[in-house]
C-alpha positions in Angstrom: 27.5 32.3 265.9 28.7 29.9 263.8 27.7 26.3 264.3 29.1 23.2 263.2 27.8 20.5 261.2 28.1 16.5 262.6 30.8 14.9 259.3 28.8 11.7 259.7 25.0 12.1 260.0 23.3 8.9 261.5 19.6 8.7 261.6 18.6 8.5 265.0 16.6 11.5 266.4 16.0 10.3 269.4 19.6 10.7 270.5 19.4 14.5 271.7 20.4 16.8 274.0 19.6 20.1 276.4 21.2 23.2 275.5 20.7 26.6 276.5 20.8 29.8 274.1 20.2 33.2 275.5 17.3 32.9 277.6 15.5 30.0 275.9 15.6 26.5 276.0 17.0 25.1 272.7 16.8 21.3 272.3 19.2 20.4 269.5 19.5 17.3 267.9 22.8 15.3 268.4 22.7 13.3 264.7 20.5 15.3 262.2 19.4 13.2 258.5 19.5 15.1 255.8 15.3 14.4 255.8 15.1 15.5 259.3 16.6 19.0 259.0 14.5 21.0 257.0 12.1 21.2 259.9 14.5 20.1 262.6 14.9 22.3 265.7 18.7 20.7 265.2 18.0 23.1 262.0 16.5 25.9 263.5 18.9 26.2 266.0 22.1 26.4 263.4 20.3 29.4 261.0 19.0 31.3 263.4 16.8 34.7 262.1 16.5 35.5 258.1 14.2 35.7 255.5 11.9 33.1 253.4 14.7 33.0 250.9 18.0 33.0 253.2 16.0 30.2 255.2 15.4 28.0 252.0 18.9 29.1 250.7 20.4 27.8 253.7 18.0 24.4 253.7 19.4 23.7 250.4 23.4 24.3 250.5 23.6 22.4 254.5 21.0 19.3 253.0 23.4 19.3 249.9 26.7 19.3 252.2 25.4 16.5 254.1 24.5 14.2 251.4 27.5 14.7 250.0 29.3 14.1 253.1 27.1 10.9 253.5 27.7 9.7 249.8 31.7 10.4 250.0 31.5 8.3 253.7 29.8 5.4 252.2 32.2 4.8 249.1 35.4 5.1 252.0 33.5 2.9 254.1 32.5 0.0 251.0 36.0 0.7 249.9 37.9 -0.4 253.5 35.5 -3.5 253.8 35.8 -4.7 250.5 39.7 -4.5 251.0 39.3 -6.1 253.7 37.3 -8.8 252.5 39.6 -9.6 249.6 42.5 -9.1 252.3 40.9 -12.3 253.9 40.2 -14.7 251.6 43.7 -14.0 249.7 45.3 -14.8 253.0 43.9 -18.1 253.1 44.5 -18.6 249.7 48.2 -18.0 250.1 48.1 -20.4 253.2 46.0 -23.4 251.7 48.8 -22.9 248.6 51.6 -23.3 250.8 49.7 -26.0 252.8 49.9 -24.4 255.6 46.4 -25.1 256.2 43.9 -28.4 255.1 41.9 -26.9 252.3 38.8 -28.1 254.3 39.5 -26.3 257.8 40.4 -23.2 255.6 37.2 -22.8 253.5 35.5 -23.3 256.9 37.3 -20.4 258.4 36.2 -17.9 255.4 32.8 -19.4 255.9 33.2 -18.0 259.4 35.2 -15.0 259.4 34.1 -13.5 256.2 30.5 -12.9 257.2 30.7 -12.1 260.8 33.5 -9.6 260.0 31.0 -8.2 257.6 28.0 -7.7 260.3 30.8 -6.5 262.7 32.0 -3.6 259.7 28.0 -2.0 259.3 28.3 0.6 261.8 31.2 2.7 259.9 28.8 3.2 257.1 26.6 6.1 257.7 23.1 7.2 258.5 21.8 7.5 255.4 19.3 5.6 254.0 21.1 4.1 251.1 23.7 3.2 253.4 22.5 -0.5 253.4 23.0 -0.7 249.6 26.8 0.7 249.6 27.3 -2.2 252.3 25.7 -4.6 249.8 28.0 -4.0 247.0 30.5 -6.0 248.9 29.0 -9.3 248.6 27.8 -8.2 245.3 31.3 -7.8 244.2 32.8 -10.8 245.9 29.6 -13.2 244.3 30.5 -11.7 240.4 34.1 -12.9 241.4 32.5 -16.4 242.3 30.5 -16.5 239.1 33.1 -15.8 236.8 35.6 -18.4 238.4 32.9 -21.2 238.5 31.6 -20.4 234.7 35.7 -21.0 234.4 35.6 -17.3 232.5 38.6 -16.3 234.5 39.8 -19.5 237.0 41.3 -18.8 240.1 42.8 -22.0 241.0 43.7 -20.8 244.9 40.4 -19.3 245.3 38.7 -22.8 244.1 41.3 -24.5 246.2 40.2 -22.7 249.7 36.6 -22.4 249.3 35.1 -25.6 247.7 34.5 -29.3 249.1 36.3 -31.1 245.8 38.4 -28.2 244.1 35.8 -28.1 241.3 35.0 -24.7 239.9 31.7 -25.2 239.4 31.0 -25.7 243.3 31.5 -22.3 243.7 28.1 -21.7 241.8 26.5 -23.4 244.8 27.1 -23.4 248.9 29.5 -19.8 248.1 27.3 -18.1 246.0 24.0 -18.9 248.2 26.5 -17.5 251.0 27.4 -13.9 249.5 23.8 -13.9 248.5 22.5 -14.6 252.2 25.3 -11.5 253.2 23.7 -9.2 250.1 19.7 -10.0 251.6 20.3 -9.6 254.9 22.3 -5.9 254.6 19.8 -5.0 252.0 16.3 -6.3 254.0 17.1 -5.8 257.6 20.4 -3.6 258.2 21.6 -2.4 261.4 18.2 -1.9 263.3 16.4 -5.7 262.9 18.3 -8.1 265.0 16.8 -10.6 262.3 19.4 -10.6 259.5 21.9 -10.6 262.1 21.0 -13.7 263.9 20.6 -15.5 260.5 24.0 -14.3 259.6 25.6 -15.6 263.2 23.8 -18.8 262.6 24.7 -19.6 258.8 28.1 -18.1 259.5 29.4 -18.7 263.1 26.9 -21.5 263.7 27.0 -24.2 261.0 30.7 -23.2 260.1 31.8 -24.0 263.8 29.2 -27.0 263.4 31.0 -28.8 260.7 34.6 -28.3 262.4 33.3 -29.9 265.6 31.8 -32.7 263.9 34.7 -33.5 261.9 36.8 -33.5 264.6 34.4 -35.0 267.6 31.8 -36.6 265.5 31.6 -39.9 266.2 28.1 -40.3 267.5 25.9 -40.2 264.4 22.2 -38.7 264.8 20.1 -42.0 264.3 17.8 -39.8 260.9 21.0 -38.2 259.5 24.5 -40.5 259.6 26.2 -37.3 257.8 25.5 -35.4 260.8 26.9 -35.7 264.5 25.7 -34.9 267.8 29.0 -33.1 268.3 28.4 -31.0 265.5 24.8 -30.2 265.9 25.3 -29.5 269.8 28.1 -27.0 268.9 25.9 -25.5 266.2 23.3 -24.5 269.0 26.0 -23.6 271.4 28.1 -20.8 269.3 25.2 -19.8 267.6 23.7 -18.8 270.5 26.4 -16.8 272.1 27.8 -15.2 268.4 23.8 -14.0 268.0 24.1 -12.6 271.4 27.2 -11.2 271.3 26.3 -9.7 267.7 22.4 -8.0 269.1 24.8 -6.5 272.5 26.9 -4.5 269.9 24.2 -3.1 268.2 22.6 -2.4 271.2 25.7 -0.6 272.8 26.0 1.0 269.5 22.4 2.4 269.7 20.6 0.6 266.9 18.8 -1.7 269.0 16.3 -1.7 272.0 16.4 -5.1 273.3 14.7 -6.8 276.5 17.3 -9.2 277.2 15.0 -11.1 279.7 12.8 -12.2 276.4 15.7 -12.3 274.1 17.7 -14.5 275.6 14.5 -17.1 275.4 14.1 -15.9 271.5 17.7 -16.3 270.8 17.1 -19.9 272.0 14.3 -21.1 270.1 15.9 -19.8 267.1 19.0 -21.3 267.7 17.3 -24.4 268.1 14.9 -24.6 264.9 18.5 -23.2 262.6 20.3 -26.2 264.1 17.5 -29.1 263.2 16.9 -27.5 260.1 20.7 -28.1 259.4 20.4 -31.7 260.8 17.8 -32.9 258.4 19.1 -35.3 255.7 18.3 -32.6 253.3 21.5 -31.2 252.0 21.8 -33.0 248.7 18.7 -31.3 247.6 19.1 -27.7 249.7 22.3 -26.6 250.7 22.7 -25.2 253.9 23.1 -22.0 252.9 20.0 -21.9 251.7 18.0 -23.9 254.5 19.6 -22.6 257.4 19.3 -18.5 256.6 15.7 -18.6 255.6 15.0 -21.2 258.6 16.6 -18.7 261.1 14.7 -15.8 259.0 11.3 -17.3 259.5 12.2 -18.1 263.2 13.6 -15.2 264.2 10.9 -12.8 262.5 8.2 -15.0 264.4 9.9 -14.8 267.5 10.5 -10.9 267.8 7.5 -9.9 265.9 9.0 -8.0 263.1 
């Protein structure tokens, strides 16, 4: 009897289903990774009876097919996410160039949306162990673009205008570059099975980005120890950072990547959000960029809270 292999294997061996084959119960895994195929019941169910040499040949052919399919899957996903990231920045470059939106608002909207859309796109990559590196290729390319323009090797005035504060090329080598490096590190070191990277990006992109917008609009009341920060901005960072973090965790939990105890998760995310908010409010911006201090503080707090 012919069997159909899943086109995009995901490394979730705990997801399985029961089926009947003849008079014997057969357990077949719904998703089988290449490394799991050789000895899994899923593979045994597919191969059936045969000599040792025939089994080894089938092992090799199936593993090769699965790996090739994962590679093509991840290449296509990388192209799609890279194209989406470029289209997002290009659209805000165009809006800024035509003076439809202000430079400061354009910069913050890119700050908020690009990182959050990037982390939301992680599930479209395959379940292979190399998938995270394909995803990391997207911020790597954007980082190289920032370096090229920041060094004025090939200056792009619209890019500089849409993502910098003062419109100077060298600014690209500070906050924007640290931002894409945070995206790269979160995908490589944490990926889909850890809440740490997700919360870190939620606080850096959503929390910090919205804090700046709200602080500029309603920030008349300043924080006593830092007149450059406002109560409105800090409160907004805590609230939006908290809810965006919860939203990302729920999203990945619903897809089966995370198994969360929500009673304790709310408490832990609140603690992490408070730590990130306090760090963002400190008068250290001239020494340490927010795109460095906020993700690092969030990662440390989340690591301690979630015991990863």
